PAZAPA-4460 file (N, C-alpha, C; in steps of 0.05 Angstrom, whole numbers, plus 32768, in hexadecimal, padded with zeros to 4 digits):
% residues 246
    n_x    n_y    n_z   ca_x   ca_y   ca_z    c_x    c_y    c_z   seq   type   mol
   7F7B   7AD9   846F   7F89   7ADD   8454   7F74   7AE9   8441     1      M     A
   7F5C   7ADB   843F   7F49   7AE4   842B   7F3E   7B00   8432     2      K     A
   7F3B   7B06   844D   7F30   7B1F   8455   7F44   7B34   844D     3      R     A
   7F5D   7B2F   8452   7F71   7B44   8448   7F76   7B49   842B     4      R     A
   7F6D   7B33   841C   7F6D   7B37   83FF   7F56   7B49   83F6     5      L     A
   7F3E   7B43   8400   7F26   7B54   83FC   7F2B   7B70   8401     6      V     A
   7F3A   7B78   841C   7F3D   7B92   8423   7F53   7BA0   840C     7      T     A
   7F66   7B90   8404   7F77   7B9C   83F0   7F66   7BA4   83D7     8      H     A
   7F57   7B92   83CF   7F47   7B98   83B6   7F35   7BAD   83BA     9      L     A
   7F2A   7BB5   83CF   7F1A   7BCA   83D3   7F29   7BE3   83D2    10      L     A
   7F3F   7BE3   83DF   7F54   7BFB   83DF   7F5A   7C01   83C1    11      I     A
   7F60   7BEE   83B2   7F66   7BF0   8396   7F54   7BFE   8388    12      L     A
   7F3A   7BF4   838B   7F20   7BFD   837C   7F1C   7C1C   8381    13      M     A
   7F22   7C24   839D   7F1F   7C3F   83A3   7F31   7C50   8395    14      V     A
   7F4B   7C46   8395   7F62   7C57   8388   7F5D   7C5A   8369    15      L     A
   7F53   7C45   835E   7F4D   7C46   8340   7F37   7C57   833A    16      V     A
   7F21   7C57   834B   7F09   7C69   8349   7F12   7C86   834A    17      S     A
   7F27   7C8C   835A   7F2C   7CA6   835E   7F3C   7CB5   8346    18      C     A
   7F46   7CA3   8334   7F55   7CAF   831D   7F48   7CA4   8304    19      H     A
   7F2B   7CA4   8304   7F1F   7C9C   82EC   7F1D   7CB2   82D8    20      T     A
   7F23   7CAE   82BF   7F23   7CC1   82AB   7F0B   7CBD   829A    21      S     A
   7EFD   7CD2   8291   7EE5   7CD1   8280   7EEA   7CDA   8263    22      Y     A
   7EE1   7CCD   8253   7EE1   7CD4   8234   7EC6   7CD9   822A    23      H     A
   7EC3   7CED   8216   7EA8   7CF1   820A   7EA4   7CD6   81F8    24      P     A
   7E8C   7CCD   81FA   7E84   7CB7   81E6   7E7B   7CC0   81CD    25      S     A
   7E75   7CDD   81C8   7E6E   7CE6   81AE   7E6D   7D05   81AF    26      S     A
   7E70   7D12   8197   7E72   7D2F   8193   7E5A   7D36   8180    27      V     A
   7E4B   7D48   818B   7E31   7D53   817A   7E33   7D6E   8178    28      A     A
   7E2B   7D7B   8162   7E2A   7D97   815C   7E0F   7DA0   8157    29      Y     A
   7E09   7DB7   8160   7DEB   7DC3   815A   7DED   7DE1   8153    30      K     A
   7DE1   7DE6   813E   7DE3   7E01   8134   7DC9   7E11   8144    31      D     A
   7DD2   7E28   814C   7DBE   7E38   8156   7DBB   7E52   814A    32      Y     A
   7DA2   7E57   813F   7D9A   7E6F   812F   7D96   7E88   8141    33      S     A
   7DA1   7E9E   8137   7D98   7EBA   8145   7D86   7EC5   8133    34      I     A
   7D6D   7ECD   813D   7D5A   7ED9   812E   7D51   7EF2   8139    35      E     A
   7D48   7F02   812A   7D3F   7F1D   8134   7D53   7F34   812F    36      G     A
   7D4C   7F4C   8132   7D5D   7F61   812A   7D65   7F6E   8143    37      I     A
   7D81   7F75   8145   7D8A   7F81   815C   7D7E   7F9C   8161    38      A     A
   7D78   7FA3   817A   7D6D   7FBD   817E   7D84   7FD1   817D    39      I     A
   7D80   7FE8   816D   7D93   7FFE   816C   7D91   800E   8182    40      Q     A
   7DA7   801A   8188   7DA8   802E   819E   7DA7   8049   8193    41      D     A
   7D91   8057   8193   7D8D   8076   8188   7DA4   8087   8190    42      P     A
   7DAB   8086   81AC   7DBE   8096   81B7   7DD9   8093   81AA    43      S     A
   7DE0   8079   81A7   7DFC   8073   8199   7DFC   807D   817E    44      Y     A
   7DE5   807B   816E   7DE6   8085   8154   7DE7   80A2   8152    45      N     A
   7DD9   80B0   8164   7DDA   80CC   8166   7DF5   80D6   816C    46      N     A
   7E02   80C8   817E   7E1E   80D0   8185   7E31   80CF   816F    47      Y     A
   7E2D   80B7   815F   7E3F   80B3   8145   7E39   80C7   8131    48      L     A
   7E20   80D0   812F   7E18   80DD   8113   7E2C   80F3   810E    49      K     A
   7E30   8108   8120   7E41   811D   8119   7E5E   8114   810C    50      P     A
   7E69   80FF   8117   7E82   80F7   810B   7E7F   80EA   80EF    51      F     A
   7E68   80DB   80ED   7E65   80C9   80D5   7E5D   80E2   80C0    52      R     A
   7E4E   80F3   80C5   7E48   810B   80B4   7E61   811B   80A9    53      D     A
   7E73   811E   80BF   7E8A   812F   80B9   7E9D   811F   80A7    54      S     A
   7E9E   8106   80AD   7EAE   80F8   809C   7EA7   80F3   807E    55      M     A
   7E8D   80F0   807B   7E82   80EE   8061   7E88   8108   8053    56      E     A
   7E83   8120   805F   7E87   813A   8052   7EA5   813D   804C    57      L     A
   7EB6   8132   8058   7ED4   8135   8054   7EDB   8124   803E    58      R     A
   7ED1   8108   8042   7ED9   80F7   8028   7ECB   80FE   800E    59      M     A
   7EB5   810C   800F   7EAA   8114   7FF7   7EB3   8132   7FEE    60      N     A
   7EC5   813C   7FFA   7ED1   8155   7FF1   7EE0   8152   7FDA    61      E     A
   7EDD   8164   7FC6   7EEB   8164   7FAD   7F06   8172   7FB5    62      T     A
   7F1E   8165   7FA9   7F38   8173   7FAE   7F45   8178   7F94    63      V     A
   7F39   816F   7F7D   7F43   8177   7F64   7F33   816C   7F4E    64      G     A
   7F3A   8171   7F35   7F30   8165   7F1C   7F43   8159   7F0A    65      L     A
   7F3D   813F   7F06   7F4C   8130   7EEF   7F44   8138   7ED2    66      A     A
   7F5B   813F   7EC3   7F53   8147   7EA9   7F4F   812E   7E96    67      A     A
   7F54   8118   7E9E   7F54   80FE   7E91   7F50   80E5   7EA2    68      R     A
   7F48   80D1   7E96   7F4A   80B7   7EA3   7F64   80AD   7EA9    69      R     A
   7F68   80A1   7EC4   7F83   8098   7ECB   7F7E   807A   7ED2    70      M     A
   7F93   8068   7ECA   7F8C   804C   7ED1   7FA8   8040   7ED7    71      D     A
   7FA5   8025   7EDC   7FBE   8017   7EE2   7FC4   7FFE   7ECE    72      I     A
   7FC2   8005   7EB5   7FC9   7FF3   7EA1   7FE6   7FF0   7EA1    73      K     A
   7FF1   7FD8   7E97   800B   7FD1   7E97   8016   7FD2   7E79    74      R     A
   802F   7FD9   7E75   803F   7FE2   7E89   8042   8000   7E91    75      P     A
   8032   800E   7E83   802F   802D   7E86   8016   8030   7E96    76      V     A
   8018   803B   7EAA   8002   8042   7EBF   8001   8060   7EC6    77      T     A
   7FEB   806A   7EB9   7FE7   8087   7EB9   7FE2   8090   7ED7    78      T     A
   7FD1   807E   7EE3   7FCD   8085   7F00   7FE6   807F   7F11    79      L     A
   7FF4   806C   7F0C   800E   806A   7F1C   8023   8081   7F16    80      G     A
   8023   8088   7EFD   8031   80A0   7EF7   802A   80B9   7F06    81      N     A
   8011   80BE   7F06   8007   80D5   7F14   8010   80D3   7F34    82      F     A
   800C   80B9   7F40   8012   80B9   7F5A   802F   80BD   7F60    83      L     A
   8040   80B3   7F4D   805D   80B8   7F4F   8062   80D3   7F4B    84      A     A
   8056   80E3   7F3A   805A   8102   7F38   8055   810D   7F53    85      D     A
   8040   8105   7F60   8038   8110   7F7A   804C   810C   7F8E    86      A     A
   8057   80F3   7F91   806B   80EE   7FA4   8087   80FE   7F9F    87      Y     A
   808D   80FF   7F86   80A6   8110   7F7F   80A2   812B   7F85    88      L     A
   808F   8136   7F7C   808A   8154   7F7C   8086   815E   7F9C    89      T     A
   8076   814E   7FAB   8071   8157   7FC5   8087   814F   7FD8    90      M     A
   8099   813B   7FD0   80B2   8137   7FE1   80C5   814D   7FDB    91      T     A
   80C8   8159   7FC5   80D9   8170   7FC0   80CB   818B   7FCE    92      R     A
   80B2   818E   7FCC   80A6   81A3   7FD7   809F   81A2   7FF6    93      E     A
   8096   8191   8001   808F   818E   801C   80A7   8184   8031    94      K     A
   80B8   8173   8023   80CE   816A   8033   80E9   8177   802A    95      L     A
   80E9   8185   8017   80FF   8196   800F   8117   8186   8006    96      G     A
   810E   816F   7FFB   8126   815E   7FF2   8129   815E   7FD3    97      L     A
   8141   815B   7FCD   814A   815B   7FAE   8148   813F   7FA3    98      K     A
   812F   8136   7FA1   8129   811D   7F98   812B   811D   7F79    99      A     A
   8132   8106   7F6E   813A   8103   7F4F   8121   80F4   7F44   100      D     A
   8116   80DF   7F51   8102   80CD   7F45   80F1   80C0   7F59   101      L     A
   80D7   80B8   7F4F   80C6   80AB   7F62   80BB   8092   7F54   102      A     A
   80B4   8080   7F62   80A6   8066   7F56   808B   8060   7F67   103      V     A
   8079   8051   7F59   8060   8049   7F65   805D   802F   7F5C   104      M     A
   805D   801B   7F6F   8058   8000   7F66   803D   7FF8   7F5E   105      N     A
   8036   7FEA   7F4C   8019   7FE5   7F47   8006   7FD9   7F5C   106      M     A
   8017   7FC5   7F6B   8004   7FBC   7F7F   7FFB   7FCF   7F99   107      G     A
   8008   7FE2   7F98   8000   7FF6   7FAE   7FE9   8008   7FA5   108      G     A
   7FE0   8005   7F8C   7FCA   8018   7F82   7FAF   8006   7F84   109      I     A
   7F9D   800E   7F94   7F86   7FFD   7F9D   7F6C   8007   7F8C   110      R     A
   7F6D   801A   7F7A   7F58   8023   7F6F   7F61   8021   7F4E   111      K     A
   7F53   8011   7F3D   7F5C   8009   7F21   7F5E   8025   7F10   112      P     A
   7F4C   8039   7F14   7F4C   8050   7F03   7F41   8064   7F10   113      Y     A
   7F44   807B   7F03   7F37   8096   7F0E   7F2D   80A2   7EF4   114      V     A
   7F13   80A8   7EF2   7F07   80B4   7EDF   7F0B   80D3   7EDD   115      E     A
   7F09   80DF   7EC5   7F0B   80F9   7EC5   7EF7   8108   7ED5   116      S     A
   7EFD   811E   7EE1   7EE7   812D   7EEF   7EF2   812E   7F0D   117      G     A
   7EE0   8135   7F1F   7EE9   813B   7F3B   7EF6   8126   7F47   118      P     A
   7F09   812A   7F58   7F19   8116   7F6A   7F13   8120   7F85   119      I     A
   7F09   810E   7F94   7F00   8112   7FB1   7F16   8104   7FC1   120      T     A
   7F15   810E   7FDB   7F23   8101   7FEF   7F21   80E5   7FF2   121      R     A
   7F09   80DB   7FF0   7F00   80C1   7FF3   7F0F   80AF   7FDB   122      G     A
   7F12   80B9   7FC3   7F1C   80AD   7FAC   7F3A   80A8   7FB2   123      M     A
   7F44   80BC   7FC0   7F62   80BD   7FC5   7F63   80A3   7FD9   124      V     A
   7F55   80A2   7FED   7F55   808B   8000   7F51   806F   7FF3   125      F     A
   7F41   8071   7FDE   7F3D   8058   7FD1   7F56   804F   7FC1   126      E     A
   7F65   8065   7FB7   7F7D   805D   7FA8   7F92   8055   7FBA   127      I     A
   7F95   8062   7FD0   7FAA   805E   7FE3   7F9F   805A   7FFF   128      M     A
   7F93   8042   8006   7F87   803D   8020   7F99   803B   8036   129      P     A
   7FB4   8035   802F   7FC8   802E   8044   7FD5   8047   8050   130      F     A
   7FDF   8045   8068   7FEC   805C   8075   8009   8059   806E   131      D     A
   8010   8056   8056   802B   8056   8049   8037   8072   804B   132      N     A
   8051   8074   8052   805E   808F   8055   8075   8090   8040   133      T     A
   807E   80AA   803D   8092   80B0   802A   80AE   80A4   8034   134      I     A
   80BE   8098   8023   80D5   8092   802B   80E9   8095   8011   135      T     A
   8100   80A0   8017   8115   80A7   8001   812D   8096   8006   136      V     A
   813B   8093   7FF0   8156   8084   7FF1   8168   8090   7FDE   137      V     A
   8182   8095   7FE9   8194   80A1   7FD1   81A9   808C   7FCE   138      T     A
   81AB   8084   7FB5   81C0   806E   7FAE   81D1   8076   7F94   139      V     A
   81E2   8069   7F8D   81F4   806C   7F75   81E1   8061   7F5D   140      K     A
   81E9   806E   7F43   81DB   8069   7F2D   81DC   804C   7F26   141      G     A
   81F2   8040   7F2B   81F3   8022   7F21   81E2   8011   7F2E   142      D     A
   81DD   8018   7F4B   81CC   8008   7F5B   81AC   800D   7F53   143      L     A
   81AA   8027   7F4E   818B   802D   7F45   8187   8020   7F2B   144      L     A
   8197   801E   7F18   8191   800E   7EFF   8189   7FF3   7F04   145      V     A
   8196   7FE6   7F18   818F   7FCA   7F1E   8172   7FCB   7F2B   146      K     A
   816F   7FDA   7F3B   8154   7FDC   7F4A   813F   7FE2   7F38   147      Y     A
   813E   7FF2   7F23   812A   7FF9   7F10   8129   7FE1   7EFE   148      I     A
   813E   7FD3   7EF4   813D   7FBB   7EE4   812E   7FA6   7EF5   149      E     A
   8130   7FA3   7F0D   8124   7F8E   7F1E   8109   7F92   7F26   150      S     A
   8101   7FAA   7F25   80E7   7FB0   7F32   80D2   7FB8   7F1C   151      T     A
   80DB   7FC0   7F06   80CD   7FCC   7EF1   80C4   7FBB   7ED7   152      M     A
   80C8   7FA2   7EDB   80C7   7F90   7EC5   80AA   7F91   7EBB   153      A     A
   8097   7F93   7ECC   8079   7F97   7EC3   806E   7FB4   7EC1   154      D     A
   8082   7FC3   7EC3   8079   7FE5   7EC2   8075   7FEB   7EE0   155      G     A
   8069   8003   7EE0   8060   800C   7EFB   805E   802F   7EFA   156      G     A
   8059   803B   7F0F   8059   8056   7F0E   8072   8062   7F11   157      G     A
   8079   8077   7EFD   8095   8081   7EFE   8092   80A2   7EFC   158      V     A
   80A5   80AD   7F07   80A5   80CB   7F05   80C3   80D5   7F07   159      S     A
   80CA   80E8   7EF8   80E6   80EF   7EF5   80F9   80DD   7EE3   160      G     A
   80EF   80C8   7ED9   80FF   80B8   7ECA   80EC   80A5   7EB5   161      F     A
   80F9   8099   7EA2   80EC   8087   7E93   8101   8075   7E88   162      G     A
   80F5   8061   7E78   8106   804C   7E6D   80F8   803D   7E55   163      F     A
   8106   802D   7E4A   80FB   801B   7E31   80F7   8000   7E3B   164      R     A
   80E5   7FF2   7E34   80E1   7FD7   7E3A   80E2   7FC5   7E1E   165      M     A
   80F0   7FAE   7E1E   80F1   7F99   7E0D   80E7   7F7F   7E19   166      D     A
   80CC   7F7C   7E17   80C1   7F68   7E24   80C0   7F6D   7E43   167      G     A
   80CF   7F5F   7E55   80D3   7F66   7E71   80ED   7F6F   7E75   168      K     A
   80FE   7F78   7E61   8119   7F80   7E65   8114   7F9D   7E66   169      M     A
   8120   7FAD   7E7A   8122   7FC8   7E7F   813B   7FD3   7E75   170      V     A
   813A   7FE8   7E63   8152   7FF1   7E58   8151   8010   7E53   171      R     A
   8167   801A   7E4B   8169   8039   7E46   8159   804B   7E5B   172      D     A
   815F   8047   7E73   8154   8055   7E89   8161   8071   7E88   173      I     A
   8150   8086   7E8C   8157   80A1   7E8C   814B   80B1   7EA1   174      R     A
   815A   80C1   7EB0   814D   80D1   7EC6   8150   80ED   7EBC   175      I     A
   8138   80FB   7EBC   8134   8117   7EB1   8143   8118   7E95   176      D     A
   813C   8104   7E84   8146   8102   7E69   8163   80FC   7E64   177      G     A
   8170   80F8   7E7B   818B   80EE   7E76   8193   80D3   7E7F   178      K     A
   81A6   80C5   7E71   81AC   80AA   7E7A   81B7   80AC   7E98   179      P     A
   81B2   8097   7EA6   81BC   8093   7EC2   81DA   8091   7EC3   180      I     A
   81E5   80A4   7ED5   8203   80A5   7EDB   8209   8091   7EEE   181      D     A
   8218   8077   7EE9   8219   8065   7EFD   822A   806D   7F15   182      P     A
   8237   8085   7F15   8248   808D   7F2D   8239   80A3   7F3D   183      T     A
   8224   80AE   7F30   8214   80C3   7F3C   8205   80B9   7F51   184      A     A
   81FB   80CD   7F63   81E6   80C4   7F78   81CD   80D0   7F6E   185      S     A
   81B6   80BF   7F76   819B   80C4   7F6E   818B   80BF   7F88   186      Y     A
   8176   80D0   7F89   8161   80CC   7FA0   8147   80C2   7F97   187      T     A
   8140   80AB   7F9E   8126   809E   7F95   8111   80A1   7FAD   188      L     A
   80F9   80A7   7FA2   80E1   80AB   7FB6   80D0   8090   7FB3   189      V     A
   80CA   8087   7FCA   80B9   806D   7FC9   80AB   806D   7FE4   190      T     A
   809F   8055   7FEA   8091   8053   8004   809E   8044   8018   191      S     A
   8098   8048   8030   80A3   8038   8048   809D   801B   8045   192      D     A
   8088   8014   8038   8083   7FF9   8035   8095   7FEB   8020   193      Y     A
   8097   7FF9   800C   80AC   7FEE   7FF4   80C6   7FEE   8003   194      A     A
   80D0   8002   800F   80EC   8001   8018   80F2   7FEE   802F   195      S     A
   80DA   7FE1   803B   80DE   7FCD   804F   80DF   7FB1   8044   196      S     A
   80DB   7FAF   802C   80D8   7F96   801E   80F6   7F85   8022   197      D     A
   80F5   7F71   802F   810F   7F63   8033   811C   7F59   801A   198      S     A
   810D   7F53   8005   8119   7F4E   7FEB   8128   7F64   7FDE   199      R     A
   8121   7F7E   7FE7   8131   7F92   7FD9   8143   7FA0   7FED   200      M     A
   814B   7F8C   8003   815F   7F9B   8016   817A   7FA3   800A   201      A     A
   8182   7F92   7FF4   819C   7F96   7FE7   819D   7FB3   7FDC   202      W     A
   8186   7FBF   7FD6   8183   7FDC   7FC9   8180   7FED   7FE0   203      F     A
   816C   7FEA   7FEF   8164   8000   8005   8179   8005   801A   204      F     A
   8184   7FEC   8021   819B   7FEB   8036   81B5   7FF4   802C   205      N     A
   81B8   7FF7   8012   81D3   7FFF   8007   81D5   8020   8006   206      A     A
   81BF   802E   8007   81BF   8049   8004   81B7   8059   801E   207      G     A
   81B3   8073   801C   81AD   8083   8032   818B   8084   8034   208      E     A
   8180   8077   8046   8164   8076   8047   8158   808B   805B   209      K     A
   8143   8097   8054   8134   80A9   8067   8116   80A4   8064   210      Q     A
   810A   809F   807C   80F0   809B   807F   80E2   80B2   808B   211      Q     A
   80CB   80BA   8081   80BD   80D2   808A   809F   80CB   8092   212      F     A
   8091   80DB   80A3   8076   80D3   80AB   8063   80E0   8097   213      S     A
   806D   80E9   8081   8059   80F8   806E   8048   80E0   805E   214      Y     A
   802F   80DF   8064   8021   80C9   805B   801E   80CC   803A   215      L     A
   8021   80B6   802B   8020   80B7   800F   8003   80C4   8005   216      M     A
   7FEE   80BD   8016   7FD6   80C3   800F   7FD1   80E3   8010   217      R     A
   7FDF   80ED   8028   7FDD   810A   802B   7FEC   8116   8013   218      D     A
   8004   810A   800B   8013   8113   7FF4   8002   8116   7FDB   219      C     A
   7FF2   8105   7FD6   7FE0   8104   7FBD   7FCE   811A   7FC0   220      I     A
   7FBF   811D   7FD6   7FAA   8132   7FDB   7FBD   814E   7FD8   221      I     A
   7FD3   8151   7FE3   7FDE   816B   7FE2   7FE8   8171   7FC5   222      D     A
   7FEF   815E   7FB6   7FF7   8161   7F98   7FE2   8169   7F8A   223      Y     A
   7FC8   815C   7F8D   7FB1   8163   7F7E   7FA9   817F   7F84   224      I     A
   7FA8   8187   7F9F   7FA1   81A3   7FA4   7FB4   81B7   7F99   225      I     A
   7FD0   81B0   7F98   7FE3   81C2   7F8E   7FDE   81C6   7F70   226      K     A
   7FDA   81AF   7F63   7FD3   81B2   7F46   7FBC   81C4   7F40   227      M     A
   7FA7   81C2   7F4E   7F90   81D0   7F4B   7F94   81F0   7F4F   228      G     A
   7FA3   81F6   7F64   7FAA   8211   7F6B   7FBB   821E   7F53   229      K     A
   7FCC   820D   7F47   7FDD   8215   7F32   7FCE   8214   7F15   230      E     A
   7FB7   820B   7F15   7FA8   8209   7EFD   7FB2   81F6   7EE8   231      G     A
   7FC0   81E2   7EF7   7FCB   81CD   7EE4   7FBA   81B5   7EE1   232      K     A
   7FB4   81AB   7ECB   7FA1   8195   7EC8   7FAF   817C   7ED4   233      P     A
   7F9F   816B   7EE1   7FA5   8151   7EF0   7FA2   813C   7EDC   234      I     A
   7FBA   812D   7ED3   7FB8   8117   7EC4   7FC3   8119   7EA8   235      G     A
   7FD0   8132   7EA1   7FDA   8132   7E88   7FFA   812D   7E87   236      E     A
   8003   8128   7E75   8021   8121   7E70   8029   8109   7E80   237      E     A
   801A   80F5   7E7E   801F   80DD   7E91   8029   80C4   7E7D   238      L     A
   802A   80CA   7E66   8032   80B4   7E52   804D   80B4   7E4A   239      E     A
   8054   80A2   7E3B   8070   80A1   7E30   8088   80A1   7E44   240      N     A
   8082   8099   7E5D   8098   8097   7E70   80A3   807A   7E6E   241      R     A
   8095   8068   7E67   809D   804B   7E60   8098   8048   7E45   242      I     A
   80AB   8040   7E35   80A5   803A   7E19   80AB   801A   7E14   243      I     A
   8093   800D   7E0C   8095   7FF0   7E09   809B   7FEE   7DED   244      N     A
   80B1   7FE0   7DE5   80B9   7FDA   7DCB   80AE   7FC1   7DBE   245      D     A
   809D   7FB3   7DCD   808F   7F99   7DC5   8073   7F9D   7DC8   246      K     A
***
């Protein structure tokens, strides 16, 4: 009996040892410093040099001249108005659409100002670093009024229209100098990013929306070049689109 008990105990010990789990008794961290300078590969640098030089030349290319400083002050943003002018003008010319107005939200402008003088391609990339494209939506006037009232409380870039502000209350909206007709249809130019905002679905999904592959950045450059060819100063007549009564 005693021998059988010992045998059973030995078997139990073997089984337990086969399922032993191990746990760390402590965790330690050690920092390893990396010293020295990585060796550059001359052949790789030589390969990249023509592309880098070409890109620098293109980004430093002057595409036009600004007649004045343009900035993004609120509620009137001369830089935003300039961009909205570019979107509206080139949508009509390049896309052949009868657009009525254009907007540029302040958050989409990533360069706070442009000084008077040369405007380079690189500066346009600083202003608009995103690959946003032109989007248009055609809606009734009553819905357009609600859209402008809800999105322009802090001002923004506007073209083709203007309004008065009483604090953050938007009123007296006029398109091409005329009050909005609630029953008429109007075509607004904006970006694909703005038109995909779920908070504004009530507006963009209610009208006829068209998205194009025309980059807003290219639109700006095309507009600057167009103005230069026509001998028109860039940056003039950008005031008095939003009148702040307070």
